[in-house]
N, C-alpha and C positions, 0 to 999 in steps of 0.2 A: 573332525575340525569344527570348532565353535568360535563364536565371536561375542564380544560384549561391547556395547556402545559406551564411549566415554564422552561426557558433555564437554564441548569445546571451551566453555567458560571456566572449567576446572583444569584446563591443560595449560602448561607453561613450556615454552621452548626458549631456554636461555640463549642459545646460539642464534636464534632468529626472533627478534622482538616483534617485527611487523610494523605497520599493517601489510607490507608487501613481503611475500615469501618467494625466494628464487630457487628453492629445491627442498627435498625432503630433509627435515631436521635430524641432526645426529645426536641431539640431547633433548629428551622429552620427560617432563615431570607431570604427575597427576596429584594435585593437592600437595605438592612439595616432595612427593616420592618419585625417585628415578625409575623410569621404565626402559625396557630394552627396545630400541627403535626397530629392531628386526622383527619384533612381535606386534608392532603397531602398524595398522593400515592408515596412512595419512592421505587425505584428499586435498589437493591443492586447487584452490579456486582460480579460474582463468582471469578474474578481474578483482580489483580492490573492492572490499565490502561496501555495502550501501551506507553503513553507519559512518564511513569515512568520506566517500564521494558525495553522498547526499545528506550530510549532517545538517546543513542549514535548512534544507527542505523538510527534513524530519522534524526539526525543532519548530519550524513554522506550523506544521500540521499539528504538533502537540499543543502549541499555544492556542491555536484556533479551536481545538477540541476542548481545552480547558475553559475557554470563554463560553462555548456552547453549554458546558456543564453548569457554569454559573448562571447563564441566562435562562436555564430551565426552571430556576426557582425565582424568576423575576416577579415582583409584586403586581405590576400593572404594565400597561403599554409604556415603552421607553419615553421619558420626558423629564421635565423639571418644573419646579415651583418658582414663580416669579411674583415679587411684591409689586403691587400697582403704585402709581405715583400719588394716589389719594391718601394713602396711609403714612404714618410716621416711619421713617427709615429704620429697619431692624438691624441689629448688630450681627456680626458673623456668628456669634454663639447662638443667638435667637434663631437665625436662619438654619443653623445646623440642627437645633432641637426640633424645629418644624419639619425638616426633611426626615429626621429619624422617626418622629411620631407618625408621619405619613407612611413611611415604609413599614413600620411595625404594624400599623392598622391593616395594611394590605396583606402582610404575611399571615395575620391571624384570621384571614378569610373574609374580612370586610372589604369586598372589591368595589363597593360604591363609596366614593369619597365625598366629603362636604367641605367647601371652602367659603370664606366670607368675601366681602367686597374688596378686601385689600390684598388678596392672594389669588393668583391664577395658575392653573396647570397648563403647561404648553407641551404638546407632543413634539418629539423630534421629527423634522421633515424627512430625514433619511432613517429608516428603521435599522438600528444596529444589527438586529437578528437577520434581516435580509442581506445586509452587507456581509455578515459572517458566513451565511449560507453560500453566497457567491464565492467568497474567498476559499471556503472549504472545497467547493467543487473545482476551482482552479488548482488547488493544492493536490487534489486527487489526480488531476490530469498531469501535473508536474511530476508526481511520484510515479505515475505510470510510464512517463518518458524515461525517468531514471532507471526503471526496471525493465525497459523495453517490452512492456506489456500493453496490448491493445487497450485503448481507453475504455471501450464499452464493457470490458471485463470487470472494471472497478467502478462501473456506473458513472464515469466521468463524462461530462458533456463534450460533444464534438460538433461544434457549429458547422452547418452546411453538409453534414454527412448523414446519410440514411442507410439503415440496415436492411440488407436483403439476404437471401439464402446464400448467394454466391460470395459476398464479401464477409459474411459471418464465418464461412468455411475458411476463407483466406485469413481472417483474423486468428483462427486457431492455428493455422500454419505459421503465421507470423509470430504467435506466442511461442511456438516451439523453436522456430528458426532463430529469432533474435533474443528471446528471453530465457529459454530453457536448454537449448541444445548444447551450449558451451559448458554448462554445468553437468549435463548428462554425459557428455563425452569425457569429462574429467573423472566421473564416477566409473563409467564402463571401462575406460582405459586402465585405471588403477586396478579394478577387480579382474581384469583379463591378464594381468601379469603372472609370471610363472610361480611367484611365491604364494599366490592365492589359488589359482587353478592349474590343472595339469597342462603340459605343453600341448598346443593345438586347440585348446578350448578358449572360449571368449564369452563375454557378457554383453548383452545389448538390450535396450528397452523396446517393448512392443508398442509402437506409436500408431498403428493402423487406425484404431478407433479415434484417437485424438486428432489425427490429420484428416480424418474423413475418407481414408482409402477404402474402408469397408463399404461406406455409403456409395462412393463412386462406382465400386465394382458391381453393386446391385443394379445400377442404371446403365451399365455398359451393354451395348448391343453388338453381337458378333456380326462382323461385316459379311455380306453375301458375296461369295466368290463364284463368278460365272463358270459354268461347265462348258469349256471350249469344244469338247467332243460333240455336244449336242447342238452347238451353234451352226447355222447354215453357212456354207462356204460362199 
């Protein structure tokens, strides 16, 4: 018996378009070629995919990441050039040329700027980079909620929470119970069917190390049972 993995992105199920599937498809195509459903092992997810339920959260995280990519090449501290009242008012084109020349000089490595009495550089009171960093941290927390993953596993901030050995082990158990178990059961249940394994055989994941069962067994102490025959009457 042998298996070959077929990427889901190349699979079409004309009888079930999705994103919700209510049973095994009876018509399967791989790159437009019809396949025998009896020779395909299909895993049905217990929930709708993250790209459907969390589309907005994923889009926000993508936009924030793109802004961070642009900000990585910023010329100087965020701010703007302002003409003082002493000089003659500059036109929009002149102001645009001034800003472009200022930015080009910063990109070329001249980090020290020089301005005359008629132009001032004003730094933004709220640093956009700090705002973006805070937004990305919140978005990581939001995505961890959507995936039922403990926030500390994705380095998302959890105000008011402190990590100890006890709740770190509990977080691993929560990761399995709320985030992974439903998918693991879908996989093991399908692989335990009679068309894959012989009758009476089944598949399961070894989660002792993940859940810390092995660590807890190392610290278990066998209780002392009193010998009643040696106790005085």
